C-alpha positions in Angstrom: 41.9 -30.4 -11.9 41.5 -26.7 -12.2 44.4 -26.2 -9.8 46.8 -28.4 -11.7 49.9 -26.7 -13.0 50.1 -24.1 -10.3 53.3 -25.6 -8.8 56.5 -26.3 -10.8 56.8 -29.9 -11.9 53.3 -30.8 -10.4 52.2 -32.6 -13.6 55.6 -34.5 -13.7 54.8 -36.1 -10.3 51.1 -36.5 -11.1 51.9 -38.4 -14.4 55.0 -40.2 -13.2 54.4 -44.0 -13.4 56.4 -44.6 -10.2 54.5 -42.0 -8.3 51.2 -43.4 -9.6 52.2 -46.9 -8.5 53.1 -45.7 -5.0 49.8 -43.9 -4.6 47.8 -46.8 -6.0 49.6 -49.3 -3.8 49.8 -47.3 -0.5 47.5 -44.3 -0.9 44.2 -45.9 0.1 40.8 -44.8 -1.3 41.2 -41.1 -0.4 44.5 -40.6 -2.4 43.1 -42.8 -5.2 39.8 -40.9 -5.5 40.6 -39.4 -8.9 41.5 -42.9 -10.4 38.3 -44.3 -8.9 36.3 -41.5 -10.3 37.8 -41.9 -13.8 37.0 -45.7 -13.7 33.4 -44.9 -12.7 33.1 -42.2 -15.3 34.4 -44.5 -18.0 31.8 -47.1 -17.2 29.0 -44.5 -17.2 30.1 -43.0 -20.5 30.5 -46.4 -22.1 27.1 -47.5 -20.9 25.4 -44.3 -22.1 27.1 -44.4 -25.5 26.1 -48.0 -26.1 22.6 -48.2 -24.5 21.5 -44.6 -25.0 19.4 -42.4 -22.8 16.4 -44.6 -22.5 13.4 -43.0 -20.8 15.6 -40.8 -18.6 15.6 -37.0 -18.8 18.4 -35.5 -21.0 21.3 -34.4 -18.8 24.7 -32.9 -19.3 26.4 -36.2 -20.1 23.9 -36.7 -22.9 24.7 -33.2 -24.1 28.4 -34.1 -24.2 27.7 -37.3 -26.1 25.6 -35.6 -28.7 28.1 -32.8 -29.3 29.8 -32.4 -32.7 33.4 -31.4 -33.4 34.5 -28.6 -35.7 33.7 -30.7 -38.8 30.3 -31.7 -37.7 31.4 -35.2 -36.7 30.3 -36.9 -33.5 32.8 -36.5 -30.7 34.8 -39.5 -29.4 34.5 -41.1 -26.0 37.8 -39.4 -24.9 36.2 -36.0 -25.6 33.2 -36.9 -23.5 35.4 -38.1 -20.7 37.3 -34.8 -20.7 34.1 -32.8 -20.4 32.9 -35.1 -17.7 36.0 -34.6 -15.7 35.9 -30.8 -16.2 32.4 -30.4 -15.1 32.6 -32.7 -12.1 35.7 -31.1 -10.7 34.4 -27.6 -11.2 31.5 -28.5 -8.9 33.7 -29.9 -6.1 
């Protein structure tokens, strides 16, 4: 994701519903890796936000969940998802 926006109109094609349908329909697992990752991340975040950490060691996901916004309010699931995407793609 760090490379997005380097080419003109790149985000237009990436966010285009027709292009997304074509990739989903004909792209196979490799071209759909980002979508599969987002679906997996969504499940992990939802599970952690509802069930909590349990007896596991505190990790970066938990740090993102416990973060507060500028007003001291708990962050929303979408904010946690954004951080999860940012950190995972920076490691790849």
